[in-house]
ChimeraX commands (.cxc) that place a marker at each C-alpha (Angstrom):
marker #1 position 17.23,78.43,-55.01 radius 0.5
marker #1 position 15.96,74.85,-54.86 radius 0.5
marker #1 position 14.28,73.33,-51.87 radius 0.5
marker #1 position 14.49,69.62,-51.10 radius 0.5
marker #1 position 12.08,67.73,-48.96 radius 0.5
marker #1 position 13.30,65.59,-46.12 radius 0.5
marker #1 position 13.04,61.86,-46.72 radius 0.5
marker #1 position 10.08,60.09,-45.24 radius 0.5
marker #1 position 10.44,58.16,-42.03 radius 0.5
marker #1 position 11.23,54.48,-42.36 radius 0.5
marker #1 position 7.97,52.54,-42.11 radius 0.5
marker #1 position 7.52,50.39,-39.05 radius 0.5
marker #1 position 8.25,46.70,-39.65 radius 0.5
marker #1 position 5.22,44.54,-40.29 radius 0.5
marker #1 position 4.77,41.96,-37.59 radius 0.5
marker #1 position 1.49,40.32,-38.58 radius 0.5
marker #1 position 2.92,36.82,-38.19 radius 0.5
marker #1 position 4.19,37.55,-34.69 radius 0.5
marker #1 position 0.90,39.16,-33.59 radius 0.5
marker #1 position -1.18,36.33,-35.10 radius 0.5
marker #1 position 1.00,33.74,-33.39 radius 0.5
marker #1 position 0.65,35.55,-30.07 radius 0.5
marker #1 position -3.16,35.59,-30.38 radius 0.5
marker #1 position -3.24,31.92,-31.40 radius 0.5
marker #1 position -0.89,31.07,-28.53 radius 0.5
marker #1 position -3.22,32.76,-26.06 radius 0.5
marker #1 position -6.13,30.73,-27.43 radius 0.5
marker #1 position -4.10,27.51,-27.20 radius 0.5
marker #1 position -3.14,28.28,-23.61 radius 0.5
marker #1 position -6.78,28.89,-22.62 radius 0.5
marker #1 position -7.91,25.72,-24.40 radius 0.5
marker #1 position -5.37,23.53,-22.65 radius 0.5
marker #1 position -5.97,25.19,-19.28 radius 0.5
marker #1 position -9.66,24.42,-19.66 radius 0.5
marker #1 position -9.01,20.80,-20.66 radius 0.5
marker #1 position -6.62,20.25,-17.76 radius 0.5
marker #1 position -9.20,21.84,-15.45 radius 0.5
marker #1 position -11.78,19.30,-16.62 radius 0.5
marker #1 position -9.22,16.53,-16.11 radius 0.5
marker #1 position -8.59,17.64,-12.51 radius 0.5
marker #1 position -12.32,17.94,-11.91 radius 0.5
marker #1 position -12.92,14.39,-13.16 radius 0.5
marker #1 position -10.04,13.09,-11.06 radius 0.5
marker #1 position -11.31,14.85,-7.93 radius 0.5
marker #1 position -14.81,13.42,-8.45 radius 0.5
marker #1 position -13.64,9.84,-8.99 radius 0.5
marker #1 position -14.91,7.17,-6.62 radius 0.5
marker #1 position -12.76,6.15,-3.67 radius 0.5
marker #1 position -12.28,2.84,-1.88 radius 0.5
marker #1 position -10.24,1.48,0.98 radius 0.5
marker #1 position -7.14,-0.57,0.27 radius 0.5
marker #1 position -7.14,-4.28,1.07 radius 0.5
marker #1 position -5.29,-3.67,4.33 radius 0.5
marker #1 position -7.65,-0.82,5.25 radius 0.5
marker #1 position -4.83,1.67,5.79 radius 0.5
marker #1 position -5.30,4.06,2.87 radius 0.5
marker #1 position -7.97,5.43,0.58 radius 0.5
marker #1 position -7.56,4.65,-3.12 radius 0.5
marker #1 position -9.10,6.89,-5.77 radius 0.5
marker #1 position -10.42,4.91,-8.75 radius 0.5
marker #1 position -9.36,7.36,-11.44 radius 0.5
marker #1 position -6.41,5.63,-13.09 radius 0.5
marker #1 position -7.33,1.98,-13.70 radius 0.5
marker #1 position -4.85,-0.35,-12.00 radius 0.5
marker #1 position -4.09,-2.24,-15.22 radius 0.5
marker #1 position -2.94,0.91,-17.08 radius 0.5
marker #1 position 0.77,1.67,-16.97 radius 0.5
marker #1 position 2.02,4.97,-18.39 radius 0.5
marker #1 position 5.39,4.61,-20.16 radius 0.5
marker #1 position 7.46,7.25,-18.43 radius 0.5
marker #1 position 10.47,6.98,-20.74 radius 0.5
marker #1 position 8.46,8.07,-23.79 radius 0.5
marker #1 position 6.71,10.89,-21.94 radius 0.5
marker #1 position 10.01,12.19,-20.54 radius 0.5
marker #1 position 11.54,11.95,-24.02 radius 0.5
marker #1 position 8.76,14.16,-25.38 radius 0.5
marker #1 position 9.44,16.77,-22.69 radius 0.5
marker #1 position 13.19,16.75,-23.35 radius 0.5
marker #1 position 12.58,16.94,-27.10 radius 0.5
marker #1 position 10.44,20.05,-26.74 radius 0.5
marker #1 position 13.09,21.83,-24.68 radius 0.5
marker #1 position 15.72,20.92,-27.26 radius 0.5
marker #1 position 13.39,22.24,-29.97 radius 0.5
marker #1 position 13.18,25.56,-28.10 radius 0.5
marker #1 position 16.95,25.84,-28.24 radius 0.5
marker #1 position 16.91,25.16,-31.98 radius 0.5
marker #1 position 14.08,27.66,-32.56 radius 0.5
marker #1 position 16.01,30.33,-30.68 radius 0.5
marker #1 position 19.12,29.47,-32.67 radius 0.5
marker #1 position 17.10,30.11,-35.83 radius 0.5
marker #1 position 16.12,33.56,-34.48 radius 0.5
marker #1 position 19.75,34.30,-33.64 radius 0.5
marker #1 position 20.85,33.29,-37.14 radius 0.5
marker #1 position 18.03,35.23,-38.82 radius 0.5
marker #1 position 19.00,38.46,-37.06 radius 0.5
marker #1 position 22.51,38.03,-38.41 radius 0.5
marker #1 position 21.44,37.10,-41.96 radius 0.5
marker #1 position 22.97,33.66,-41.54 radius 0.5
marker #1 position 20.64,31.68,-43.77 radius 0.5
marker #1 position 22.56,28.40,-43.61 radius 0.5
marker #1 position 22.47,28.17,-39.81 radius 0.5
marker #1 position 18.87,29.33,-39.76 radius 0.5
marker #1 position 17.89,26.58,-42.20 radius 0.5
marker #1 position 19.76,23.93,-40.20 radius 0.5
marker #1 position 18.11,25.03,-36.95 radius 0.5
marker #1 position 14.64,24.92,-38.53 radius 0.5
marker #1 position 15.34,21.50,-40.05 radius 0.5
marker #1 position 16.29,20.18,-36.60 radius 0.5
marker #1 position 13.06,21.67,-35.19 radius 0.5
marker #1 position 11.10,19.77,-37.81 radius 0.5
marker #1 position 12.89,16.52,-36.97 radius 0.5
marker #1 position 12.19,17.06,-33.26 radius 0.5
marker #1 position 8.46,17.51,-33.95 radius 0.5
marker #1 position 8.41,14.25,-35.91 radius 0.5
marker #1 position 10.27,12.51,-33.07 radius 0.5
marker #1 position 7.90,13.88,-30.41 radius 0.5
marker #1 position 4.82,12.75,-32.34 radius 0.5
marker #1 position 6.46,9.35,-32.77 radius 0.5
marker #1 position 7.02,9.16,-29.00 radius 0.5
marker #1 position 3.35,9.99,-28.38 radius 0.5
marker #1 position 2.29,7.23,-30.78 radius 0.5
marker #1 position 4.59,4.90,-28.84 radius 0.5
marker #1 position 2.78,5.89,-25.63 radius 0.5
marker #1 position -0.56,5.01,-27.22 radius 0.5
marker #1 position 0.69,1.65,-28.48 radius 0.5
marker #1 position 2.24,0.70,-25.14 radius 0.5
marker #1 position -0.76,1.68,-23.04 radius 0.5
marker #1 position -3.20,-0.30,-25.23 radius 0.5
marker #1 position -6.36,1.50,-24.12 radius 0.5
marker #1 position -9.50,2.38,-26.04 radius 0.5
marker #1 position -11.04,5.83,-26.29 radius 0.5
marker #1 position -14.37,4.68,-24.86 radius 0.5
marker #1 position -13.03,2.35,-22.15 radius 0.5
marker #1 position -13.77,4.85,-19.39 radius 0.5
marker #1 position -13.60,8.46,-18.26 radius 0.5
marker #1 position -9.83,8.34,-17.76 radius 0.5
marker #1 position -9.21,6.87,-21.20 radius 0.5
marker #1 position -11.47,9.39,-22.94 radius 0.5
marker #1 position -9.87,12.36,-21.19 radius 0.5
marker #1 position -6.37,10.99,-21.81 radius 0.5
marker #1 position -6.95,10.72,-25.56 radius 0.5
marker #1 position -8.70,14.10,-25.68 radius 0.5
marker #1 position -5.85,16.00,-24.04 radius 0.5
marker #1 position -2.94,14.18,-25.64 radius 0.5
marker #1 position -4.74,14.20,-29.00 radius 0.5
marker #1 position -4.95,18.00,-28.88 radius 0.5
marker #1 position -1.21,18.07,-28.14 radius 0.5
marker #1 position -0.59,15.93,-31.24 radius 0.5
marker #1 position -2.70,18.33,-33.32 radius 0.5
marker #1 position -0.71,21.28,-31.96 radius 0.5
marker #1 position 2.51,19.48,-32.87 radius 0.5
marker #1 position 1.18,18.87,-36.38 radius 0.5
marker #1 position 0.38,22.58,-36.69 radius 0.5
marker #1 position 3.90,23.27,-35.46 radius 0.5
marker #1 position 5.27,21.00,-38.17 radius 0.5
marker #1 position 3.40,22.98,-40.80 radius 0.5
marker #1 position 4.64,26.26,-39.29 radius 0.5
marker #1 position 8.23,24.97,-39.20 radius 0.5
marker #1 position 8.00,23.71,-42.78 radius 0.5
marker #1 position 6.75,27.05,-44.08 radius 0.5
marker #1 position 9.44,28.92,-42.16 radius 0.5
marker #1 position 12.12,26.54,-43.43 radius 0.5
marker #1 position 11.00,26.85,-47.06 radius 0.5
marker #1 position 11.08,30.64,-46.74 radius 0.5
marker #1 position 14.59,30.35,-45.33 radius 0.5
marker #1 position 16.00,28.14,-48.08 radius 0.5
marker #1 position 14.13,30.27,-50.63 radius 0.5
marker #1 position 16.25,33.28,-49.77 radius 0.5
marker #1 position 13.76,35.27,-47.66 radius 0.5
marker #1 position 16.43,36.90,-45.51 radius 0.5
marker #1 position 14.27,39.83,-44.39 radius 0.5
marker #1 position 11.58,37.91,-42.49 radius 0.5
marker #1 position 13.16,37.51,-39.07 radius 0.5
marker #1 position 9.74,38.30,-37.57 radius 0.5
marker #1 position 8.40,35.03,-39.03 radius 0.5
marker #1 position 11.26,33.11,-37.42 radius 0.5
marker #1 position 10.56,34.92,-34.14 radius 0.5
marker #1 position 6.87,33.97,-34.41 radius 0.5
marker #1 position 7.93,30.35,-34.97 radius 0.5
marker #1 position 10.06,30.48,-31.82 radius 0.5
marker #1 position 7.16,31.96,-29.85 radius 0.5
marker #1 position 4.96,29.03,-30.93 radius 0.5
marker #1 position 7.65,26.60,-29.73 radius 0.5
marker #1 position 7.83,28.30,-26.33 radius 0.5
marker #1 position 4.07,28.17,-25.88 radius 0.5
marker #1 position 3.91,24.56,-27.06 radius 0.5
marker #1 position 6.63,23.61,-24.58 radius 0.5
marker #1 position 4.90,25.42,-21.71 radius 0.5
marker #1 position 1.59,23.73,-22.56 radius 0.5
marker #1 position 3.20,20.30,-22.70 radius 0.5
marker #1 position 4.98,20.90,-19.38 radius 0.5
marker #1 position 1.55,21.34,-17.79 radius 0.5
marker #1 position 0.18,18.26,-19.58 radius 0.5
marker #1 position 3.25,16.23,-18.62 radius 0.5
marker #1 position 2.92,17.17,-14.94 radius 0.5
marker #1 position -0.85,16.70,-14.64 radius 0.5
marker #1 position -1.42,13.74,-16.99 radius 0.5
marker #1 position 1.83,11.80,-16.95 radius 0.5
marker #1 position 3.31,12.55,-13.51 radius 0.5
marker #1 position 0.34,13.11,-11.19 radius 0.5
marker #1 position -1.86,10.81,-13.30 radius 0.5
marker link #1:1,2 radius 0.2
marker link #1:2,3 radius 0.2
marker link #1:3,4 radius 0.2
marker link #1:4,5 radius 0.2
marker link #1:5,6 radius 0.2
marker link #1:6,7 radius 0.2
marker link #1:7,8 radius 0.2
marker link #1:8,9 radius 0.2
marker link #1:9,10 radius 0.2
marker link #1:10,11 radius 0.2
marker link #1:11,12 radius 0.2
marker link #1:12,13 radius 0.2
marker link #1:13,14 radius 0.2
marker link #1:14,15 radius 0.2
marker link #1:15,16 radius 0.2
marker link #1:16,17 radius 0.2
marker link #1:17,18 radius 0.2
marker link #1:18,19 radius 0.2
marker link #1:19,20 radius 0.2
marker link #1:20,21 radius 0.2
marker link #1:21,22 radius 0.2
marker link #1:22,23 radius 0.2
marker link #1:23,24 radius 0.2
marker link #1:24,25 radius 0.2
marker link #1:25,26 radius 0.2
marker link #1:26,27 radius 0.2
marker link #1:27,28 radius 0.2
marker link #1:28,29 radius 0.2
marker link #1:29,30 radius 0.2
marker link #1:30,31 radius 0.2
marker link #1:31,32 radius 0.2
marker link #1:32,33 radius 0.2
marker link #1:33,34 radius 0.2
marker link #1:34,35 radius 0.2
marker link #1:35,36 radius 0.2
marker link #1:36,37 radius 0.2
marker link #1:37,38 radius 0.2
marker link #1:38,39 radius 0.2
marker link #1:39,40 radius 0.2
marker link #1:40,41 radius 0.2
marker link #1:41,42 radius 0.2
marker link #1:42,43 radius 0.2
marker link #1:43,44 radius 0.2
marker link #1:44,45 radius 0.2
marker link #1:45,46 radius 0.2
marker link #1:46,47 radius 0.2
marker link #1:47,48 radius 0.2
marker link #1:48,49 radius 0.2
marker link #1:49,50 radius 0.2
marker link #1:50,51 radius 0.2
marker link #1:51,52 radius 0.2
marker link #1:52,53 radius 0.2
marker link #1:53,54 radius 0.2
marker link #1:54,55 radius 0.2
marker link #1:55,56 radius 0.2
marker link #1:56,57 radius 0.2
marker link #1:57,58 radius 0.2
marker link #1:58,59 radius 0.2
marker link #1:59,60 radius 0.2
marker link #1:60,61 radius 0.2
marker link #1:61,62 radius 0.2
marker link #1:62,63 radius 0.2
marker link #1:63,64 radius 0.2
marker link #1:64,65 radius 0.2
marker link #1:65,66 radius 0.2
marker link #1:66,67 radius 0.2
marker link #1:67,68 radius 0.2
marker link #1:68,69 radius 0.2
marker link #1:69,70 radius 0.2
marker link #1:70,71 radius 0.2
marker link #1:71,72 radius 0.2
marker link #1:72,73 radius 0.2
marker link #1:73,74 radius 0.2
marker link #1:74,75 radius 0.2
marker link #1:75,76 radius 0.2
marker link #1:76,77 radius 0.2
marker link #1:77,78 radius 0.2
marker link #1:78,79 radius 0.2
marker link #1:79,80 radius 0.2
marker link #1:80,81 radius 0.2
marker link #1:81,82 radius 0.2
marker link #1:82,83 radius 0.2
marker link #1:83,84 radius 0.2
marker link #1:84,85 radius 0.2
marker link #1:85,86 radius 0.2
marker link #1:86,87 radius 0.2
marker link #1:87,88 radius 0.2
marker link #1:88,89 radius 0.2
marker link #1:89,90 radius 0.2
marker link #1:90,91 radius 0.2
marker link #1:91,92 radius 0.2
marker link #1:92,93 radius 0.2
marker link #1:93,94 radius 0.2
marker link #1:94,95 radius 0.2
marker link #1:95,96 radius 0.2
marker link #1:96,97 radius 0.2
marker link #1:97,98 radius 0.2
marker link #1:98,99 radius 0.2
marker link #1:99,100 radius 0.2
marker link #1:100,101 radius 0.2
marker link #1:101,102 radius 0.2
marker link #1:102,103 radius 0.2
marker link #1:103,104 radius 0.2
marker link #1:104,105 radius 0.2
marker link #1:105,106 radius 0.2
marker link #1:106,107 radius 0.2
marker link #1:107,108 radius 0.2
marker link #1:108,109 radius 0.2
marker link #1:109,110 radius 0.2
marker link #1:110,111 radius 0.2
marker link #1:111,112 radius 0.2
marker link #1:112,113 radius 0.2
marker link #1:113,114 radius 0.2
marker link #1:114,115 radius 0.2
marker link #1:115,116 radius 0.2
marker link #1:116,117 radius 0.2
marker link #1:117,118 radius 0.2
marker link #1:118,119 radius 0.2
marker link #1:119,120 radius 0.2
marker link #1:120,121 radius 0.2
marker link #1:121,122 radius 0.2
marker link #1:122,123 radius 0.2
marker link #1:123,124 radius 0.2
marker link #1:124,125 radius 0.2
marker link #1:125,126 radius 0.2
marker link #1:126,127 radius 0.2
marker link #1:127,128 radius 0.2
marker link #1:128,129 radius 0.2
marker link #1:129,130 radius 0.2
marker link #1:130,131 radius 0.2
marker link #1:131,132 radius 0.2
marker link #1:132,133 radius 0.2
marker link #1:133,134 radius 0.2
marker link #1:134,135 radius 0.2
marker link #1:135,136 radius 0.2
marker link #1:136,137 radius 0.2
marker link #1:137,138 radius 0.2
marker link #1:138,139 radius 0.2
marker link #1:139,140 radius 0.2
marker link #1:140,141 radius 0.2
marker link #1:141,142 radius 0.2
marker link #1:142,143 radius 0.2
marker link #1:143,144 radius 0.2
marker link #1:144,145 radius 0.2
marker link #1:145,146 radius 0.2
marker link #1:146,147 radius 0.2
marker link #1:147,148 radius 0.2
marker link #1:148,149 radius 0.2
marker link #1:149,150 radius 0.2
marker link #1:150,151 radius 0.2
marker link #1:151,152 radius 0.2
marker link #1:152,153 radius 0.2
marker link #1:153,154 radius 0.2
marker link #1:154,155 radius 0.2
marker link #1:155,156 radius 0.2
marker link #1:156,157 radius 0.2
marker link #1:157,158 radius 0.2
marker link #1:158,159 radius 0.2
marker link #1:159,160 radius 0.2
marker link #1:160,161 radius 0.2
marker link #1:161,162 radius 0.2
marker link #1:162,163 radius 0.2
marker link #1:163,164 radius 0.2
marker link #1:164,165 radius 0.2
marker link #1:165,166 radius 0.2
marker link #1:166,167 radius 0.2
marker link #1:167,168 radius 0.2
marker link #1:168,169 radius 0.2
marker link #1:169,170 radius 0.2
marker link #1:170,171 radius 0.2
marker link #1:171,172 radius 0.2
marker link #1:172,173 radius 0.2
marker link #1:173,174 radius 0.2
marker link #1:174,175 radius 0.2
marker link #1:175,176 radius 0.2
marker link #1:176,177 radius 0.2
marker link #1:177,178 radius 0.2
marker link #1:178,179 radius 0.2
marker link #1:179,180 radius 0.2
marker link #1:180,181 radius 0.2
marker link #1:181,182 radius 0.2
marker link #1:182,183 radius 0.2
marker link #1:183,184 radius 0.2
marker link #1:184,185 radius 0.2
marker link #1:185,186 radius 0.2
marker link #1:186,187 radius 0.2
marker link #1:187,188 radius 0.2
marker link #1:188,189 radius 0.2
marker link #1:189,190 radius 0.2
marker link #1:190,191 radius 0.2
marker link #1:191,192 radius 0.2
marker link #1:192,193 radius 0.2
marker link #1:193,194 radius 0.2
marker link #1:194,195 radius 0.2
marker link #1:195,196 radius 0.2
marker link #1:196,197 radius 0.2
marker link #1:197,198 radius 0.2
marker link #1:198,199 radius 0.2
marker link #1:199,200 radius 0.2
marker link #1:200,201 radius 0.2
view
């Protein structure tokens, strides 16, 4: 009589990329929350003066000669939301082993990141301010510069994920999911930056 052993349990899927992205996303969120807190603190402590007609108090935080191009800033916000849709499409395709659609979705994500960085550069060129021109200018470049760095990191992440996709790595849906998580966090962070820096000023 022969005895056979039961097969071993299927090992749990490795999700290092997803966990690492979640930890990095938490750090990014705390960093940007701190920077926006400093921005609000600087704005609250700015000097005030009465208007020429004496009817209202003006806070000297945003210099009067600086105009923020709203079209470019709104384009960045819309581009990030569109990128979230594409990132989620890549996750949907990865779960169904649809490598062609996954690759297309990731390629569109990469194009959106390039477009968003281009829009931010357009904001810099249209505003024509120097980093050391004042507290507002320094804080503006610090916060938006960090956003550009995060977008550049996102471009690298998207590129790696795309190369894995076109290289036939059909069993790494967790990497595509981690990429989508980064997009969601990046979009949420930029929503806060857009509201505080570009809308409220």
